LUMDREN-814919 format. One record per residue (C-alpha): residue in one letter; x, y negated, z; residue number from 0. Coordinates in steps of 0.5 Angstrom, whole numbers, padded with zeros to 4 digits. Each point is the difference from the previous one (the first is absolute). Layout:
N
   rest       u       v       w    nr
      A       X       Y       Z   NUM
...
END
This chain:
667
   rest       u       v       w    nr
      X   -0131    0157    0082     0
      X   -0001   -0007    0003     1
      X    0002    0001    0008     2
      X   -0006   -0001    0005     3
      X   -0001   -0007    0003     4
      X    0003   -0002    0007     5
      X   -0004    0001    0006     6
      X   -0003   -0006    0002     7
      X    0004   -0002    0006     8
      X    0007    0001   -0004     9
      X   -0003   -0006   -0005    10
      X   -0002   -0004    0006    11
      X    0007    0001    0002    12
      X    0003   -0002   -0006    13
      X   -0004   -0006   -0001    14
      X    0002   -0002    0006    15
      X    0007    0000    0000    16
      X    0003   -0006   -0003    17
      X    0002    0000   -0007    18
      X    0009   -0001   -0001    19
      X    0002   -0006   -0004    20
      X    0000    0001   -0007    21
      X    0007    0003   -0002    22
      X    0002    0001    0007    23
      X    0002    0007    0002    24
      X   -0006    0003    0005    25
      X    0006    0003    0005    26
      X    0003   -0008    0000    27
      X   -0006   -0002    0003    28
      X    0002    0003    0007    29
      X    0007   -0003    0000    30
      X   -0001   -0006    0004    31
      X    0006   -0005    0003    32
      X   -0002    0002    0007    33
      X    0001    0008   -0002    34
      X    0006   -0001   -0003    35
      X    0003   -0004    0006    36
      X   -0003    0005    0005    37
      X    0005    0005   -0005    38
      X    0006   -0004    0001    39
      X   -0001   -0001    0007    40
      X    0000    0008    0001    41
      X    0005    0001   -0005    42
      X    0005   -0004    0003    43
      X   -0001    0001    0007    44
      X    0001    0008   -0002    45
      X    0006   -0001   -0003    46
      X    0003   -0005    0006    47
      X   -0002    0006    0004    48
      X    0003    0006   -0003    49
      X    0006   -0004   -0002    50
      X    0001   -0002    0007    51
      X   -0002    0008    0002    52
      X    0005    0002   -0005    53
      X    0006   -0005    0002    54
      X   -0001    0002    0008    55
      X   -0001    0008   -0002    56
      X    0007   -0001   -0003    57
      X    0003   -0004    0006    58
      X   -0003    0004    0005    59
      X    0007    0003    0005    60
      X    0000    0006    0004    61
      X    0006   -0003    0004    62
      X   -0002   -0002    0007    63
      X    0003   -0005    0004    64
      X   -0002   -0001    0008    65
      X   -0007   -0002    0000    66
      X   -0002    0006   -0006    67
      X    0004    0005    0004    68
      X   -0005   -0002    0006    69
      X   -0006    0000   -0003    70
      X    0001    0007   -0004    71
      X    0002    0003    0006    72
      X   -0005   -0002    0005    73
      X   -0005    0002   -0006    74
      X    0003    0007    0001    75
      X    0000    0000    0007    76
      X   -0009   -0003   -0001    77
      X    0000    0007   -0005    78
      X    0002    0004    0005    79
      X   -0004   -0002    0006    80
      X    0006   -0003    0004    81
      X    0000   -0008    0002    82
      X    0008    0001    0003    83
      X    0005    0002   -0005    84
      X    0006    0006    0002    85
      X    0007   -0002   -0002    86
      X    0004    0006    0001    87
      X    0007   -0005    0001    88
      X   -0003   -0004    0005    89
      X   -0001    0007    0004    90
      X    0008   -0001    0000    91
      X    0001   -0007    0002    92
      X   -0005   -0001    0004    93
      X    0004    0000    0007    94
      X    0005   -0005   -0003    95
      X   -0006   -0004   -0002    96
      X   -0004   -0006    0004    97
      X   -0008    0002    0002    98
      X   -0002   -0005   -0006    99
      X    0004    0000   -0006   100
      X   -0001   -0001   -0007   101
      X    0001    0006   -0005   102
      X   -0001    0002   -0007   103
      X    0003   -0007   -0003   104
      X   -0005   -0003    0005   105
      X   -0005    0002   -0003   106
      X   -0003    0004    0006   107
      X    0001   -0001    0008   108
      X    0003    0005    0004   109
      X   -0004   -0002    0007   110
      X    0001    0006    0006   111
      X    0001    0005   -0005   112
      X   -0006   -0001   -0005   113
      X    0002   -0003   -0006   114
      X   -0006   -0004   -0003   115
      X    0000   -0004   -0007   116
      X    0001   -0008    0001   117
      X   -0006   -0001   -0005   118
      X   -0007   -0001    0000   119
      X   -0003    0007   -0002   120
      X   -0005   -0003   -0005   121
      X    0005    0001   -0006   122
      X    0002    0007    0002   123
      X   -0007    0002    0001   124
      X   -0001   -0002   -0007   125
      X    0006    0003   -0003   126
      X   -0002    0007    0004   127
      X   -0006    0000   -0003   128
      X    0003   -0001   -0007   129
      X    0006    0005    0001   130
      X   -0006    0005    0003   131
      X   -0004   -0001   -0007   132
      X    0005    0000   -0005   133
      X    0007    0002    0003   134
      X    0007   -0003    0002   135
      X    0002   -0002   -0007   136
      X   -0007   -0004    0000   137
      X    0003   -0005    0005   138
      X    0003   -0004   -0005   139
      X   -0006   -0001   -0004   140
      X   -0004   -0003    0006   141
      X    0002   -0007    0000   142
      X    0000   -0001   -0007   143
      X   -0007    0002    0000   144
      X   -0001   -0005    0006   145
      X    0003   -0005   -0004   146
      X   -0004    0001   -0006   147
      X   -0007    0000    0004   148
      X    0003   -0006    0004   149
      X   -0001   -0004   -0008   150
      X   -0006    0004   -0001   151
      X   -0003   -0003    0007   152
      X    0003   -0007   -0002   153
      X   -0003    0000   -0006   154
      X   -0007    0001    0003   155
      X    0002   -0005    0005   156
      X    0001   -0005   -0005   157
      X   -0006    0002   -0004   158
      X   -0004   -0001    0006   159
      X    0003   -0007    0002   160
      X    0000   -0004   -0006   161
      X   -0007    0005   -0004   162
      X    0006    0000   -0006   163
      X    0003    0007   -0002   164
      X    0005   -0005   -0004   165
      X    0002   -0004    0006   166
      X    0002    0007    0004   167
      X    0004    0002   -0005   168
      X    0004   -0006    0000   169
      X    0001    0001    0007   170
      X    0001    0007    0000   171
      X    0006   -0001   -0006   172
      X    0004   -0005    0004   173
      X    0000    0005    0006   174
      X    0003    0005   -0005   175
      X    0004   -0006   -0004   176
      X    0004   -0002    0007   177
      X    0000    0007    0003   178
      X    0007    0001   -0001   179
      X    0002   -0007    0003   180
      X   -0005    0001    0006   181
      X    0003    0008    0000   182
      X   -0008    0002    0001   183
      X    0003    0004   -0006   184
      X    0006    0004    0004   185
      X   -0005    0001    0005   186
      X   -0005    0004   -0004   187
      X    0006    0004   -0002   188
      X    0001    0004    0007   189
      X   -0003    0002    0006   190
      X   -0001   -0006    0004   191
      X   -0006   -0003    0003   192
      X   -0001   -0006   -0002   193
      X   -0005    0001   -0007   194
      X   -0005    0004    0005   195
      X    0000   -0005    0005   196
      X   -0002   -0006   -0005   197
      X   -0005    0006   -0003   198
      X   -0004    0000    0006   199
      X    0000   -0007    0002   200
      X   -0002   -0003   -0007   201
      X   -0005    0006    0000   202
      X   -0003   -0003    0007   203
      X    0000   -0007   -0003   204
      X   -0002    0002   -0006   205
      X   -0006    0004    0003   206
      X   -0002   -0006    0003   207
      X   -0001   -0005   -0006   208
      X   -0007   -0003   -0003   209
      X   -0002    0006   -0005   210
      X   -0005   -0001   -0005   211
      X   -0005   -0005    0005   212
      X    0000    0006    0005   213
      X    0000   -0002    0007   214
      X    0005    0002    0006   215
      X   -0002    0007    0002   216
      X    0002    0003    0006   217
      X    0003    0006   -0004   218
      X    0004   -0004   -0004   219
      X    0003   -0003    0007   220
      X    0001    0007    0002   221
      X    0005    0002   -0007   222
      X    0003   -0006    0000   223
      X    0001    0001    0008   224
      X    0003    0007   -0001   225
      X    0004   -0002   -0006   226
      X    0004   -0006    0004   227
      X    0001    0004    0007   228
      X    0003    0006   -0005   229
      X    0004   -0006   -0002   230
      X    0002   -0001    0007   231
      X    0002    0008    0001   232
      X    0005   -0001   -0006   233
      X    0004   -0007    0001   234
      X   -0004   -0003    0007   235
      X    0002   -0007   -0002   236
      X   -0005    0001   -0006   237
      X   -0005   -0002    0006   238
      X    0001   -0007   -0003   239
      X   -0004    0002   -0006   240
      X   -0006    0000    0006   241
      X    0001   -0008    0000   242
      X   -0002    0000   -0008   243
      X   -0005    0005    0002   244
      X   -0003   -0004    0005   245
      X    0000   -0007   -0003   246
      X   -0004    0004   -0007   247
      X   -0005    0003    0004   248
      X   -0001   -0006    0004   249
      X   -0001   -0004   -0007   250
      X   -0005    0005   -0002   251
      X   -0004    0000    0007   252
      X    0000   -0008   -0001   253
      X   -0003    0000   -0007   254
      X   -0005    0006    0001   255
      X   -0002   -0002    0007   256
      X   -0002    0007    0003   257
      X   -0004    0001    0007   258
      X    0005    0001    0006   259
      X   -0003    0007    0000   260
      X    0003    0001   -0007   261
      X    0007   -0004    0002   262
      X    0001    0004    0006   263
      X   -0002    0008   -0003   264
      X    0006   -0003   -0006   265
      X    0005   -0002    0005   266
      X   -0002    0007    0004   267
      X    0001    0004   -0006   268
      X    0006   -0004   -0002   269
      X    0003    0001    0007   270
      X   -0001    0008    0001   271
      X    0003    0000   -0008   272
      X    0006   -0003    0001   273
      X    0001    0004    0007   274
      X   -0001    0007   -0004   275
      X    0005   -0003   -0005   276
      X    0005   -0001    0005   277
      X   -0001    0006    0003   278
      X    0006    0003   -0002   279
      X    0004   -0006    0003   280
      X   -0002    0000    0006   281
      X   -0001    0008    0001   282
      X    0008    0001   -0002   283
      X    0002   -0005    0004   284
      X   -0003    0002    0005   285
      X    0003    0007    0000   286
      X    0007   -0003   -0002   287
      X    0000   -0006    0005   288
      X   -0005    0002    0005   289
      X   -0004   -0006   -0002   290
      X   -0004   -0001   -0006   291
      X    0002   -0007   -0001   292
      X    0008    0001    0002   293
      X    0002    0001   -0008   294
      X    0005    0005   -0002   295
      X    0003   -0007   -0003   296
      X    0000   -0004    0006   297
      X    0007   -0001    0000   298
      X    0000   -0005   -0005   299
      X   -0005   -0005    0003   300
      X    0004    0002    0008   301
      X    0004   -0007   -0001   302
      X   -0005   -0004   -0004   303
      X    0001   -0007    0004   304
      X    0007    0002    0002   305
      X    0006   -0004   -0004   306
      X    0001    0001   -0007   307
      X    0003    0006   -0003   308
      X    0006   -0001   -0005   309
      X   -0004   -0001   -0007   310
      X    0002    0006   -0006   311
      X   -0001   -0004   -0005   312
      X    0006    0001   -0003   313
      X    0002    0007   -0003   314
      X    0007    0003    0002   315
      X    0006   -0001   -0004   316
      X    0002    0007    0000   317
      X   -0005    0005   -0005   318
      X   -0006    0001    0004   319
      X   -0003    0006   -0004   320
      X   -0006    0005    0000   321
      X   -0006   -0002   -0004   322
      X   -0005   -0003    0001   323
      X    0001   -0003    0007   324
      X    0008   -0001   -0002   325
      X    0000   -0006    0005   326
      X   -0001    0004    0007   327
      X    0005    0002    0004   328
      X   -0001    0004    0007   329
      X    0001   -0004    0006   330
      X    0005    0002    0006   331
      X    0001   -0003    0006   332
      X    0006   -0003    0004   333
      X    0002    0005    0006   334
      X    0000   -0007    0004   335
      X   -0007   -0001   -0002   336
      X   -0002    0008    0001   337
      X    0003    0001    0007   338
      X   -0002   -0007    0002   339
      X   -0007    0001   -0001   340
      X   -0001   -0006   -0004   341
      X   -0002    0003   -0006   342
      X   -0004    0007   -0001   343
      X    0002    0006   -0004   344
      X   -0006   -0001   -0003   345
      X    0001   -0005   -0005   346
      X   -0005   -0006   -0003   347
      X   -0002   -0006    0002   348
      X    0000   -0003   -0007   349
      X   -0006   -0004    0000   350
      X    0001   -0006    0004   351
      X   -0003   -0007    0001   352
      X    0007   -0003    0000   353
      X    0002    0002   -0007   354
      X   -0006   -0004   -0003   355
      X    0003   -0007   -0002   356
      X    0005    0003   -0004   357
      X   -0003    0006   -0003   358
      X   -0006   -0004   -0002   359
      X    0004   -0004   -0005   360
      X    0003    0005   -0003   361
      X   -0007    0004   -0001   362
      X   -0002   -0006   -0004   363
      X    0006    0000   -0004   364
      X   -0001    0008   -0002   365
      X   -0007   -0002   -0001   366
      X    0002   -0006   -0005   367
      X    0006    0004   -0003   368
      X   -0005    0006   -0002   369
      X   -0006   -0005   -0003   370
      X    0004   -0006   -0002   371
      X   -0003   -0007    0003   372
      X   -0005    0000   -0006   373
      X   -0004    0006    0002   374
      X    0000   -0002    0008   375
      X   -0002   -0007   -0002   376
      X   -0006    0003   -0003   377
      X   -0001    0006    0005   378
      X    0000   -0006    0005   379
      X   -0005   -0005   -0004   380
      X   -0005    0007   -0001   381
      X    0000    0000    0007   382
      X   -0003   -0007    0000   383
      X   -0005    0001   -0006   384
      X   -0002    0007    0004   385
      X   -0001   -0004    0006   386
      X   -0005   -0005   -0004   387
      X   -0004    0006   -0005   388
      X    0002    0006    0002   389
      X    0000    0001    0008   390
      X    0000    0007    0000   391
      X    0006    0000   -0004   392
      X    0004   -0004    0005   393
      X   -0002    0003    0006   394
      X    0003    0007   -0003   395
      X    0007   -0003   -0002   396
      X    0002   -0005    0003   397
      X   -0001    0001    0008   398
      X    0003    0007   -0001   399
      X    0006   -0003   -0005   400
      X    0001   -0005    0006   401
      X    0001    0005    0006   402
      X    0003    0005   -0004   403
      X    0006   -0005   -0002   404
      X    0001   -0003    0007   405
      X    0000    0007    0004   406
      X    0005    0003   -0006   407
      X    0004   -0007    0001   408
      X    0001    0003    0008   409
      X    0004    0006   -0003   410
      X    0007   -0001    0001   411
      X    0001    0004   -0007   412
      X   -0001   -0003   -0007   413
      X    0002    0005   -0004   414
      X   -0007    0004    0003   415
      X   -0003   -0007   -0001   416
      X   -0003    0002   -0008   417
      X   -0003    0006    0003   418
      X   -0003   -0002    0005   419
      X   -0004   -0006   -0004   420
      X   -0003    0005   -0004   421
      X   -0006   -0001    0002   422
      X    0001   -0008   -0002   423
      X    0002    0002   -0007   424
      X   -0006    0003   -0001   425
      X   -0004   -0005    0001   426
      X    0004   -0007   -0002   427
      X   -0001    0002   -0007   428
      X   -0008    0000    0001   429
      X    0001   -0008    0002   430
      X    0005   -0001   -0006   431
      X   -0006    0002   -0004   432
      X   -0005   -0004    0003   433
      X    0005   -0007    0000   434
      X    0001    0002   -0008   435
      X   -0008    0002   -0002   436
      X   -0004   -0003    0006   437
      X    0003   -0008   -0001   438
      X   -0004    0000   -0007   439
      X   -0006    0002    0004   440
      X    0001   -0005    0006   441
      X    0001   -0005   -0006   442
      X   -0007    0002   -0003   443
      X   -0003   -0001    0007   444
      X    0003   -0007    0000   445
      X   -0002   -0004   -0006   446
      X    0002   -0007    0003   447
      X    0007    0003    0002   448
      X    0000    0004   -0006   449
      X    0006   -0003   -0004   450
      X    0004   -0003    0006   451
      X    0000    0007    0003   452
      X    0002    0004   -0006   453
      X    0005   -0005   -0002   454
      X    0003    0000    0007   455
      X    0000    0007    0000   456
      X    0004    0001   -0007   457
      X    0005   -0006    0002   458
      X    0001    0004    0008   459
      X    0001    0006   -0004   460
      X    0005   -0003   -0005   461
      X    0004   -0004    0005   462
      X    0001    0007    0004   463
      X    0002    0004   -0005   464
      X    0005   -0005   -0003   465
      X    0002   -0002    0007   466
      X   -0001    0006    0004   467
      X    0007    0002    0004   468
      X   -0003    0008   -0001   469
      X   -0002    0004   -0007   470
      X   -0001    0008    0000   471
      X    0006    0004   -0002   472
      X    0003   -0003   -0006   473
      X    0000    0000   -0008   474
      X   -0006    0002   -0004   475
      X   -0005    0002    0006   476
      X    0001   -0007    0004   477
      X   -0002   -0004   -0007   478
      X   -0005    0005   -0002   479
      X   -0003    0000    0008   480
      X   -0001   -0008   -0001   481
      X   -0006    0003   -0005   482
      X   -0005    0000    0006   483
      X    0001   -0007    0003   484
      X    0000   -0003   -0008   485
      X   -0007    0005   -0001   486
      X   -0003   -0003    0007   487
      X    0002   -0008   -0002   488
      X   -0003    0002   -0007   489
      X   -0006    0002    0003   490
      X   -0001   -0005    0005   491
      X    0000   -0006   -0006   492
      X   -0005    0004   -0004   493
      X   -0005    0001    0005   494
      X    0001   -0008    0002   495
      X   -0001   -0001   -0008   496
      X   -0006    0004   -0002   497
      X   -0003    0001    0007   498
      X   -0001    0008   -0002   499
      X    0003    0006    0003   500
      X    0008    0000   -0002   501
      X    0001    0006    0004   502
      X   -0004    0004   -0005   503
      X    0005    0000   -0005   504
      X    0006   -0002    0004   505
      X   -0001    0006    0005   506
      X    0000    0005   -0006   507
      X    0007   -0002   -0002   508
      X    0003   -0001    0006   509
      X   -0002    0007    0002   510
      X    0002    0002   -0007   511
      X    0007   -0003    0000   512
      X    0002    0002    0007   513
      X   -0002    0007   -0002   514
      X    0005    0000   -0006   515
      X    0006   -0003    0004   516
      X   -0001    0005    0005   517
      X   -0001    0005   -0004   518
      X    0007   -0003   -0004   519
      X    0003    0000    0007   520
      X   -0001    0007    0002   521
      X    0001    0004   -0007   522
      X    0008    0000    0001   523
      X   -0002    0004    0007   524
      X   -0003    0005   -0004   525
      X    0008    0002   -0003   526
      X    0003    0001    0007   527
      X   -0002    0004    0006   528
      X    0003    0000    0007   529
      X    0006    0005    0001   530
      X   -0002    0005    0006   531
      X   -0007    0003   -0001   532
      X   -0003    0007   -0001   533
      X    0005    0004   -0004   534
      X    0006   -0004    0004   535
      X   -0003    0002    0006   536
      X   -0001    0007   -0002   537
      X    0008    0001   -0002   538
      X    0002   -0004    0006   539
      X   -0003    0005    0005   540
      X    0002    0006   -0004   541
      X    0008   -0003    0000   542
      X    0000   -0002    0007   543
      X   -0003    0007    0002   544
      X    0006    0003   -0003   545
      X    0005   -0004    0003   546
      X   -0003   -0001    0007   547
      X   -0002    0006    0005   548
      X   -0007    0000    0003   549
      X    0000   -0003    0007   550
      X    0005   -0005   -0002   551
      X    0000   -0008    0002   552
      X    0003   -0004   -0005   553
      X    0003   -0006    0003   554
      X    0001   -0006   -0005   555
      X    0000   -0008   -0001   556
      X   -0006   -0005   -0003   557
      X    0006   -0003   -0004   558
      X   -0002    0005   -0006   559
      X   -0007    0000    0000   560
      X   -0005    0003    0005   561
      X    0002    0007   -0001   562
      X   -0002    0002    0008   563
      X   -0007   -0001   -0002   564
      X    0000    0004   -0006   565
      X    0004    0006    0003   566
      X   -0004    0000    0006   567
      X   -0007    0000   -0005   568
      X    0002    0004   -0007   569
      X    0006    0004    0002   570
      X   -0004    0005    0004   571
      X    0006    0003    0003   572
      X    0004   -0006    0004   573
      X   -0001   -0006    0004   574
      X    0003   -0006    0000   575
      X    0002   -0006    0004   576
      X    0004   -0006   -0001   577
      X    0006   -0003    0003   578
      X   -0004   -0006    0002   579
      X   -0004    0005    0004   580
      X    0006    0003    0004   581
      X    0002   -0007    0001   582
      X   -0007   -0002    0003   583
      X    0001    0006    0004   584
      X    0007   -0001    0003   585
      X    0002    0006   -0003   586
      X    0006    0001   -0004   587
      X    0000    0005   -0006   588
      X    0004    0006    0003   589
      X   -0004   -0001    0007   590
      X   -0007    0001   -0005   591
      X    0004    0005   -0004   592
      X    0001    0004    0006   593
      X   -0007   -0001    0003   594
      X   -0003    0002   -0006   595
      X    0004    0006   -0001   596
      X   -0001    0002    0008   597
      X   -0007    0000   -0002   598
      X    0001    0005   -0006   599
      X    0000   -0005   -0005   600
      X    0006    0000   -0006   601
      X    0002   -0008   -0001   602
      X    0003   -0003   -0006   603
      X    0002   -0007   -0002   604
      X   -0002   -0003   -0007   605
      X    0003   -0006    0000   606
      X    0004   -0004   -0007   607
      X    0007    0002   -0002   608
      X    0002   -0008    0002   609
      X   -0004    0000    0006   610
      X    0005   -0004    0005   611
      X    0003    0004    0005   612
      X   -0002    0007   -0003   613
      X    0007    0003    0001   614
      X    0001   -0002    0007   615
      X   -0007    0003    0001   616
      X    0001    0006   -0003   617
      X    0007    0001    0005   618
      X   -0004   -0002    0006   619
      X   -0005    0006   -0002   620
      X    0006    0004   -0002   621
      X    0002    0001    0007   622
      X   -0008    0002    0002   623
      X   -0002    0003   -0006   624
      X    0002    0005   -0006   625
      X   -0001   -0006   -0006   626
      X   -0002    0003   -0007   627
      X    0000   -0004   -0005   628
      X   -0008    0003   -0003   629
      X    0000   -0004   -0007   630
      X    0004   -0006   -0003   631
      X   -0006   -0003   -0004   632
      X    0002   -0005   -0006   633
      X   -0004   -0006    0000   634
      X   -0004    0002   -0005   635
      X   -0003    0006    0004   636
      X   -0001   -0004    0007   637
      X   -0008    0001   -0003   638
      X    0000    0007    0002   639
      X    0002   -0001    0007   640
      X   -0006   -0006    0000   641
      X    0005   -0005    0000   642
      X   -0004   -0006   -0005   643
      X    0003   -0006    0001   644
      X   -0003   -0006   -0003   645
      X    0005   -0005   -0001   646
      X    0005    0006   -0002   647
      X   -0003    0003   -0006   648
      X    0006    0004   -0002   649
      X    0000    0004    0007   650
      X    0005    0000    0005   651
      X    0006    0005    0001   652
      X   -0003    0005    0006   653
      X    0003    0005    0004   654
      X   -0004    0006    0004   655
      X    0004    0002    0006   656
      X   -0002    0006    0005   657
      X    0002    0000    0007   658
      X    0000    0007    0003   659
      X    0003    0003    0006   660
      X    0008    0000    0001   661
      X    0004    0006   -0004   662
      X   -0008    0003   -0003   663
      X    0002    0000   -0007   664
      X   -0005   -0002   -0006   665
      X   -0008    0003    0000   666
END
């Protein structure tokens, strides 16, 4: 029986459909080069982000240092609806301390009986919300999530600026590739405020970028102002993002020529939103210090115009342990300084203009060591190229990078420079990409000088590669990264020869090469993990709880890691303080132990068996207390007492002593 005839509409569609070429399957007709490239880009970018996420997850540490402890403690106070912190040891020691003094490893300030955190509230508010929704253990997932959000935002940032996904992927791959040298990777692994600061700041800049030919609106300016304001609530120095944001907005007004009423409406919307973003900072300052503009961390700038502080560029010769900030040691004051009133018991003054002459060259040297001279030369050239043909890119990156470098160079501690330059390290790869790929476009725009410009560019890059004093790393990586200038030179020469868009070929090749190189560098990290994570914390909490009675106060040392922060936050049974805290407070171990015991707490000592002067200390304490060895801790088990020394991976032999009342037996 013959099939029924097709309806007329179906016959018309069949006739209109183009016939497939003879010998070619119909399905292959849908496969085109743009679609293949789009699928390849999606696969490469997804691989980059997924591998980065896995590496970050493996190396996320639960071991706290001073900053992490301060943020988490503040976040828990906010969750419980309070701004000021209650620390029971302070109740016992307060009579012997000044009206204002550093407490809780200098993350808090005791001010006439009230304890408030030094740090602004922006990041603790994020932590509090995150912990409130997902629980305490999720605190250590926040920064990895923020880091991945930052990379995704940079991808969108680059796509909008370059109008090319391949260019954007190349920039993000460079960020991840150099994340270890620049320490961006390190700050993604632990609860610190820097990634959140730059996520908010870069989001504010992103919202101001041109998008699809749409004019700048008051709504976008308001959204950008809110993000930039909140960046300032996380880190007050993030206000330098406002310079870049203002210049980008001004450039758009110059091009779009809005009427003065529209411009004023946008300015008003931005100002109101900026104030709302800063509201947490202003409210917290008012509650803690009495004035909205008097920062709780303002002690760092109180001597901005004073004589230079001693540089802290060199690490101490003796082991300084504790992950991740192993160079930090609690500050102390001499009795002469204390009693003469020349220095406040609340320490600070790290930010001084006089530090600039010697810290700026040191910070430049750090950047040269991280990126190498060739890539830095490409970044500088990229800034010039952007100024000529992509001015918004120049305004969004260069002003911020210059101001951030100058501001950080006023800081006395070189060890913190890479962290404070995080924003620069997120933006600099965009300029490297512009220098590498934007040159070909510049050559095409200048046909008269095309060959001279391309040849000069290639020769200069070759000379810097051969004669440059700094290379990023050593060995295979240092050689493979030279692929970037090589492709840049090849693209410029190809554009001069063909007068065509050479980046259509060079950009995918460069992006794919950088993704492969980055994944190659990340792969070994999947085979290891941080040594102190959730299981190690739970084990240490259980063991510590069996050996230390509730209401204990453990006196220990920074020379074995960061035990105080971790005992305070994780143990659930004890408080803790460092010997440097007692030194800063002008209290001996015996006097502090006596005050704590009178306050109803039980003092303990947690010190290395090889601690200098330990025998003399125990003999002196034996005249006032019943000194009992509560635990002799082998080196391999020190981590079970929150002693995790990065420079002593095999641990250190520790001893835990209980100081009880004379004549009393063991509990």
